C-alpha positions in Angstrom: 111.9 179.6 222.6 108.4 180.7 221.2 105.3 179.0 222.7 103.5 176.1 221.2 99.9 175.2 221.7 97.2 173.1 220.3 95.1 174.8 217.7 91.9 173.3 219.3 92.1 172.8 222.9 94.7 174.9 223.9 96.6 172.7 225.4 100.9 174.1 225.8 102.7 171.3 223.5 106.9 170.2 224.0 109.0 171.6 221.7 109.1 168.1 220.4 106.0 167.5 220.1 104.6 167.1 216.4 100.5 167.4 217.2 98.8 167.6 220.8 98.9 165.0 223.0 95.6 165.5 224.7 93.9 165.4 221.7 95.9 164.5 218.9 94.9 168.4 216.4 98.0 170.3 215.4 100.0 172.7 216.9 100.8 176.0 216.7 102.7 179.2 218.1 100.7 181.6 220.8 102.4 184.1 219.1 105.1 184.9 216.4 106.7 188.7 215.8 106.1 191.2 214.0 107.7 192.0 210.6 110.3 194.6 210.5 111.0 196.0 207.3 114.2 197.4 209.5 115.6 194.3 210.5 115.8 193.0 207.4 119.4 191.8 206.8 119.8 193.4 203.7 123.9 191.5 203.0 122.0 188.3 203.2 120.8 186.8 200.0 118.9 183.3 201.7 115.7 183.6 203.8 117.5 184.5 206.7 118.0 188.3 205.5 114.3 187.6 207.4 115.9 186.4 210.5 115.0 189.0 212.8 111.6 187.5 212.9 112.0 183.9 212.9 111.9 182.6 216.0 115.1 179.9 215.7 118.3 180.2 215.8 120.2 179.5 212.3 123.1 176.8 213.1 123.4 175.4 209.0 121.8 177.3 206.3 122.8 175.4 202.5 121.7 178.7 201.3 117.8 178.1 200.6 114.9 181.1 199.7 115.8 184.2 197.6 114.5 182.4 194.5 113.5 184.4 191.3 110.6 185.6 190.5 110.4 185.2 186.8 108.6 187.0 184.5 106.9 185.6 181.7 104.3 185.4 178.9 102.4 182.4 178.5 99.0 181.9 175.8 99.1 185.5 175.6 99.1 186.4 179.5 102.0 187.8 181.5 102.7 185.8 185.0 105.3 185.8 187.6 106.6 182.5 187.9 108.3 181.8 191.8 111.0 179.4 191.1 111.1 177.8 194.0 112.2 174.8 192.3 115.4 176.6 192.5 116.2 175.6 196.5 119.3 173.7 197.3 117.4 170.0 197.2 115.1 171.1 194.5 111.8 172.1 196.4 110.0 174.3 198.0 110.7 171.7 200.9 113.4 174.0 201.9 112.1 176.4 203.0 109.8 174.9 205.6 113.1 172.3 206.4 115.9 174.6 207.5 113.5 176.2 210.4 112.2 172.9 211.5 115.4 170.6 211.5 117.9 173.9 213.5 114.7 173.8 215.6 114.9 170.3 216.3 118.6 170.0 216.2 118.9 172.8 219.4 117.0 169.8 221.5 120.3 167.7 220.9 117.9 165.5 218.3 120.1 162.7 217.4 117.5 160.9 214.9 114.9 161.7 213.0 111.9 159.8 210.8 109.9 161.6 208.1 107.3 160.6 205.6 107.1 162.0 201.9 106.5 161.1 198.4 110.2 162.6 197.8 110.8 166.4 197.9 110.6 166.5 201.8 112.2 163.6 201.7 115.3 164.8 200.1 115.2 167.9 201.9 114.7 166.3 205.2 117.7 163.5 204.3 120.3 166.8 203.5 119.2 168.7 205.6 119.7 166.4 208.5 122.9 165.0 207.5 124.3 168.9 207.2 123.3 169.0 210.7 124.8 165.2 212.0 121.3 163.7 212.6 120.4 160.4 210.6 117.1 160.5 209.0 114.6 157.4 207.9 112.1 158.7 205.6 109.1 156.8 205.0 108.4 156.6 201.5 105.7 155.0 198.6 107.4 151.4 197.1 105.4 153.0 193.8 107.4 156.6 194.1 110.0 158.0 192.0 113.4 156.1 191.4 114.6 159.1 190.9 113.7 161.2 194.6 114.4 157.6 195.7 117.6 158.1 194.4 117.9 161.3 195.7 117.2 160.6 199.3 119.9 158.1 199.2 122.4 160.6 197.6 121.6 162.7 200.8 122.2 160.4 203.6 119.2 159.6 204.6 117.5 155.6 204.8 114.9 155.0 202.8 112.0 152.7 204.7 109.7 152.1 201.3 106.0 151.4 202.1 103.8 148.9 199.7 100.0 150.3 199.1 98.5 153.3 199.1 100.0 156.9 200.0 98.5 157.3 203.0 99.8 153.8 204.0 104.0 155.3 204.6 101.9 158.1 206.6 100.4 155.8 208.8 104.0 153.6 209.1 105.9 156.4 210.1 103.2 157.4 212.7 104.2 154.7 214.3 107.9 155.1 213.9 107.4 158.4 215.1 106.3 156.9 218.8 110.4 156.2 219.6 112.0 158.9 217.2 111.2 162.7 216.8 109.0 163.3 214.1 110.5 166.5 211.4 106.7 166.2 209.6 106.8 169.0 206.6 102.5 168.1 207.5 102.3 169.1 211.0 105.6 170.8 212.2 104.7 174.6 213.2 108.1 175.5 212.7 108.0 174.0 208.9 105.0 176.7 208.3 107.0 179.2 209.6 109.8 179.4 207.0 107.3 178.9 204.0 106.6 182.5 205.8 109.4 184.2 204.3 108.1 183.1 200.5 105.7 186.2 200.8 108.4 188.4 202.5 110.3 188.0 199.5 107.4 188.1 196.7 106.7 191.6 198.6 110.6 192.9 197.9 110.5 191.7 194.4 107.2 193.2 193.3 108.6 196.5 194.5 107.7 196.4 198.5 103.8 195.7 197.2 101.6 192.7 197.5 100.8 190.7 193.7 97.2 190.9 193.4 97.0 187.0 193.1 98.8 184.1 194.0 98.6 179.8 192.8 100.2 177.3 194.8 99.9 173.4 194.3 97.8 172.3 197.6 98.3 168.8 199.2 98.7 169.3 202.8 99.1 172.6 201.9 102.4 174.4 203.9 103.3 176.5 201.2 99.7 178.0 201.0 99.4 178.2 204.8 103.3 179.7 205.3 102.4 182.4 202.4 99.0 183.8 203.6 100.7 184.3 207.0 103.3 185.9 205.8 101.4 188.6 203.6 99.1 188.4 206.9 102.1 190.0 209.2 102.8 192.3 206.3 99.7 193.6 206.3 99.8 193.6 210.1 103.0 196.2 209.6 100.7 198.1 208.1 103.2 197.3 204.9 99.9 196.3 202.0 97.2 197.2 202.1 95.6 193.6 201.1 96.5 190.1 201.2 96.8 188.7 197.5 93.8 187.1 196.5 95.3 182.8 196.9 94.2 180.2 194.8 94.6 176.2 196.0 95.4 173.9 192.7 94.6 170.5 193.4 94.3 167.6 190.6 91.1 165.7 190.2 92.1 162.3 191.4 93.3 164.3 194.3 91.3 167.5 195.3 90.1 167.1 199.0 90.3 170.5 199.3 88.7 171.4 196.1 85.5 169.3 197.4 85.0 171.1 201.1 85.5 174.4 199.1 82.7 173.2 196.9 80.1 172.5 199.2 80.9 174.7 202.0 82.1 172.5 204.6 84.9 173.4 207.4 86.9 170.9 206.4 88.1 169.0 203.5 86.1 165.3 203.6 87.6 161.7 204.0 87.9 160.0 200.7 90.3 157.8 199.0 92.2 159.6 196.7 93.4 158.6 193.5 97.5 158.3 191.7 98.1 161.0 190.3 101.2 162.6 187.9 101.1 165.1 190.1 102.3 162.9 192.9 103.5 166.0 195.2 100.3 166.5 196.1 98.5 162.9 196.4 97.1 163.8 199.8 94.0 162.0 201.8 93.9 164.2 205.0 95.3 167.7 204.4 96.6 168.1 207.9 95.9 172.0 207.8 93.0 171.4 205.8 90.8 173.8 207.8 93.2 176.8 208.0 93.3 176.3 204.3 90.0 176.5 203.4 89.7 179.4 206.1 92.5 181.1 204.3 91.0 181.0 201.0 87.6 182.6 201.7 89.6 185.3 203.6 91.8 186.6 200.8 88.5 186.3 198.4 90.6 183.4 196.7 89.0 180.1 195.7 90.1 175.9 195.1 90.3 174.9 191.5 91.0 171.2 190.5 92.7 170.5 187.2 92.5 167.2 185.0 94.8 164.7 185.1 94.8 165.1 181.0 96.0 169.3 181.7 98.9 168.7 183.7 101.8 166.8 181.8 100.5 169.2 179.0 100.7 172.0 181.4 104.8 170.9 182.3 105.5 170.8 178.7 104.4 174.3 177.8 106.6 175.4 181.3 109.3 173.3 179.8 109.3 175.1 176.2 109.6 178.9 178.1 112.6 177.6 179.8 111.0 176.4 182.9 111.6 172.6 184.0 109.3 172.0 186.8 107.4 168.7 187.8 104.0 167.8 187.2 102.9 168.6 190.9 104.3 172.1 190.2 102.6 172.4 186.5 99.1 172.3 188.0 98.9 176.1 188.1 99.8 176.5 184.6 97.1 174.0 183.8 94.4 176.6 186.2 95.0 178.8 183.8 92.2 179.0 181.9 90.2 179.0 185.3 92.4 182.2 186.7 91.8 183.8 183.5 88.6 184.5 184.3 89.0 184.8 187.9 92.6 187.6 187.9 91.9 190.5 185.4 94.1 191.4 182.6 96.4 193.7 183.8 96.6 192.3 187.2 99.8 190.7 188.8 99.3 186.8 189.1 101.9 184.7 190.7 101.9 181.5 190.1 104.7 179.1 192.8 106.5 176.7 190.7 107.2 174.0 193.5 110.0 171.3 192.3 112.0 171.0 189.8 111.6 169.3 187.0 115.2 167.3 186.2 113.5 164.9 189.4 111.4 163.5 186.7 112.9 163.8 182.8 113.2 160.3 181.5 110.6 159.4 183.6 
């Protein structure tokens, strides 16, 4: 079992801690295995092909990972689209949930709580059920009916919370005082699974790194996972440079962009507003400081897109055959800005994080 420590005070954490018990800051792995290309299980077509680099024992898998990388052209710009919405429960969350829940199950846990606007809740409900664990999912009462129905279908118990998005998080944290918290925002085991997206892109691009990658960012789990994955590849001498990383947020919920623009070490705390990109409505990104550091270290940037540009971008993706949810579509809405920063001829990957079938008819 890997050692977990606080990212601020260095205190060692216990296996089921979700944050430092002393100073309440995020916890992380003291050390992770190096990437070893020779250890890839070539016969496994899930993220577990990288199991030798994942310090967690696989108890169950739903076939998560190894999502397609589709090459297309939109507005006369060649793009690669990483179709994370084709994971088992319809979002990238499954990458992190499978490593997180397999770890939690190894501790003998029988019930977990999680807070989510929808995708993380569905993912935790599905994997918990597959492991024989009960799940209580705290969701905003105003959230997507389709996503709530999906959580129920996977066996999760809904706890609907009135008020702004962060109200559900506060309610869940109170419940986590007595029930293990399967948190996509806090758990280092969730970030562990997200690293495999970088390993897949490395293989899919012909064993090299793309020039740039753009992802939607709320708490930044996928963004940081990709960052860490490519850092491992670089440390192993397999790539010369980490891709330029672009964090994309909606103008109504953009703490990371505000932190980037002000040159701050951490995103500011302010009252975010509702946006159709509901998967990235986050008042306080748990690892906001790390996200800003990753942007700077990769020569990337943080971009905001106007609310009025998100649904048209979703429609454009659909017209090209890609059924992504509004949250995913912020990356395409940022294309005019990305074109100014990513030269023609350089490879640009947009990550489509959630399935648009959950929003059809909404």
